[in-house]
N, C-alpha and C positions, 0 to 999 in steps of 0.2 A: 402348834404349827404356825410357822411364819407365813404371812399373807402379803401379797403384792397389790398395791393400789394403782399401779401403772400398767399399761398394755404391754403384753409380751408378744414379740414377733418371731416366728419360726420359719426358717428356710434352710436349704442345703448350703454347705460350706463353700466359700469362695476364697480365692487367693488373698484378697485384701483383708481377710479375717485373721491372718496369721498373728499379728500382735495381740489381738484380743484372745486368741486361742492360747497364746503363751501365758497371759495373765490368768486365764481359767486353770491351766495346768498347774501353775505355781500355787494357786489357792487350794486346789484339790489335794495336791501332794504335800502340802506344808505340815499337816498335822497327823497323818497316818500313812500306812502302807497301802495306798490306793492303787487299784488296777485301772490305769488310764490308757486308752488306746490312742495312738497317734493317727492322724487323718489319712496318711498314705499319699499315694500319687493322685493326680487330678482325676484319673479315670475311676477312682474310688469315691469321689466326693458326692456322687449321687446317693451314696449310702450313709452320708454324714449329715445330721440335722442339728442346727444351732439355734438356741433361743436367745434373743436380744431384748434388753430392757434398759432404757435411758442411756443408750450408746454402749452398754457393756454386754459381753457374752456371759449370760448367767447360767447356761446349761449347754451341754453338748451330748448327743447320742449317736451311736453307730450301730450298724448291723452288717453281718458278714457270714457267708456260707463257709463253714469250717470243715465238715465231713460230708462226703458224697459216697453213698453205698454203691459199689461196683456191681455190674450185672452178675446174676447167678448166686447171690448171697441169700441166706434165709430171709423169708418175708417179714420176720419180726424185727429185723434191723431197721434203723431210722437214719435218714440224713439229719445233720445238725446245723442249725443256724444260731449264731451267738449275737447277743446285744451287749452294748456297754453304754451306760447312762450316768453322767456325772453333772453335778451342779457346783456353783461356788460353795465353799465350805460353810458359810453362814446360812446357806439355803438348803442344806442337806435334808432338812425335815419338811421342806415345802412340797407337800404331796401334790398340790395343784400344778406346780411347775413341772415336777417329775412326770405327772400323768399326761400333761400336754405334749411333752416331747415323746413320751412312750407311745402315744397313739400314732405318731408318724413312723416310729420304728416298727410298730406292729403291722401297719399297712405295708411298709416296705418289705418286711419279712415274708408276708404272704405273696408279694410280687416275686421275690426271689424263689420261694417255694415252687412257684409255677414253672420255673426253669429247670427243676430237678426231675429225674426219672420218676414217673408216676407209680411204679410198682412198689415203692417203699413209702413209709410215712416220714414225717419230718417233725423234729422237736425243736423248740425255741429255747435257748439256754442263756444263762448269765453266769459269769464267774467274778467274784469279788474277794478281796482280802477279808479274813475273818474279823478284822477290826472295823470294817465298814458296816457297822450294825444297822444304821438307818437305811442305807441302800439295800442291804440284804432284806430287811424287814419290808421294804416297799414291794419287792418281788414276791415275797412270801404272801403278803396280803393280796397280791394279784392272782394267787392260786398256784404259784410255782412250787414244785416239790424238790427235795434234796436229790441231786444226781450223784455227786461224789465230792471228795475233798483231796487236795494235793498240797504237798509241801514244796516250797521253793528252797532249793539247796544251793549253797555257794561254795566255791573252792578258791582259796588264795593261791595264785599261780607263782608266787614268790617263794613258797615253801617247797621242799623237796618232793619230786614226783617219783613214786615207786618204780623200780625196774621189774617188769613182769616178762617172763620168757614165754614165747608161744611154742607149743608142741610142733615138732618138725613136719607132721603131716598136714599142717595148716599153712596157708599163705595169706599174708596181709597186703592190701593195696588200697590206693586211693581210687575212687570211682566217680567220674564227673557226670555220668549219665548223659552223654552228649547226643544220643539218638532217641527217637520216640520209642523204639523197641526196648531200649535199655530202661527208660522211664517206666514202661509198662511192666517189664520184668520186676523192677523194684516195687511198684505199687501192688503187684500180685503177692509178693512176699509180705509186704507191709499189711495187707488186708488179711493174710493168713495169721499174722501175729495179733493184730487188733481188729477182729471182725466186726466189733460193735462201733468202732470209730475209725474207719479207714480214711486215709489221708486224702486221696483223690488228686487228680492231675493239677487242678488249679492251685491247690494248697502247696503241692510240691514245687510248682513254678514260683510261687511267692517265696518259699524257702531258698530256692536256688538264686533268687535275685539279691539276697543279702550279701553284704560284704564278706569276703573270705570264705564263702560257702564251699564246702566240699563234703563228700561222703567217704567213709572208710568201711571196708568190708574184709571179712575173713572168708576164704574159700577152702573147701576140701575137694581136691581135684578141680572140677569146673562148677561145683555147687556152692552157692553163697550160703554160708551157715550162720553168719552174724554180721551186724553192721551198726552204724550210727551216722548221724549228720552233725555238722558243726559249722558255725558261722559267727560273725561279729554283729552285735547290736550296741549302738552307742559306744561306750568305752569298755565293754566286757564281752566275753565269749559265751555262746549258747551251745549246749549239747542237746540233741533231740533224737527221738526214735532209736533208742538203744535196744537192740534185740539179739537174741541167740535162738535159733530154731530148735525145736524140742529134742531131736536125737543127739544134739551136740552140746547140751547144757552141762554145767558143772565141770567144764574142762579149762577154765581160766580165760575163756575167749572174751567175755564182757570186760573183765578187768584189763586185759591187754588193750582192747579197743579204747577204753576210757583213758588209759595212760597215754596212748598215742594222740588222742584228741587234746589232752591237756598240754602235751609237748608242742603240738601244732599251734595252739593258741598262744602259748608262752613265746614261741619263736617269732610271733608277730607283735611282741611287746605288749600284749594285753596283761592286765594285772589280776583278773578274776574270771572264773567260769561259773555259769549258772545252769541248772536243769530243774525239771519238775518231776515229781513222782507221786503216785497215789499214796495217801496216808495208810491205806490198808495193805500195801505191797511190802511186807516186812523183808522179804529176801532182797528186793531192789534197794531198800533203804540200807540194809547191811552192806550190800555191794558198793554203793556210792560212798558210804562212810569209810570203807576199807581203802579207798583211794583218796581220802582227805576231804570229802564234802561234808558240810555242816548244814543243818536245818535252820532256815532263817524265818520264814513265815508260812502261813497256811492260806490257801485259796479255797473257798467253798463255792460249788457250782450247783445251780438249780435249773429246773426245766419245766416246760409245759408243752403239751401236745398241740401242734398246729392242725386244726381241723381242715 
């Protein structure tokens, strides 16, 4: 283990730290497929802790509420808060450094937990690329348990997009969710599809703030039977929350939605689209491969229960 002989100073992120943050980012991402969170807007900086040593940012950690269980769900469901903790590449095995920043994240996670509805428990989670062995091992040694694993899949938008026909009884449209009632309607459906990891209003608002964000839905009469969301991150497109409700599955709806999302991103001159899928979801993997997605890497997620 690498040890430091100089004092480490930890505080929340400030605007003047941007150049040092850039140096840390380049170090972390230079050698592996690292999962590195950006700091977000200023109102998020109270959740971002930076460690400094000899004028350098040697580590950065963040914590964020990801899933909030809506009222009326089974009591065994849990809210989820995620952490992301990274050091300079040469310090990835510095357990003392990691632990110092982690303590700040752990305290902040408990503070965020107190803002969540009390009738449900809360789990604290971390997600790292499978190649981030040292970082994963740090959390395992903290007592974190395996939660799930996801593949990151990419699609080259310069290759031909399949033409899929929608059955005449269904109607495709863009849905901007411009009212609170529309957002509530979407979140009710989303929680029906993913009862263990519902999105929640705050997370939906974050998604809607992304460049080029839109949702696409398929309706049967007035009933939403399938949908997805799409937006731009950096220089690529992201597809999220692909769903088809139970009675309408295996009707080509998901394939049609995906091709429309790909065309939308391509029309905005983006070169690539990304999405995430559980490694155990074989039917979804087959679906995404059928419209040209390829598996790139794997993210492993771990969790511990917040008491």
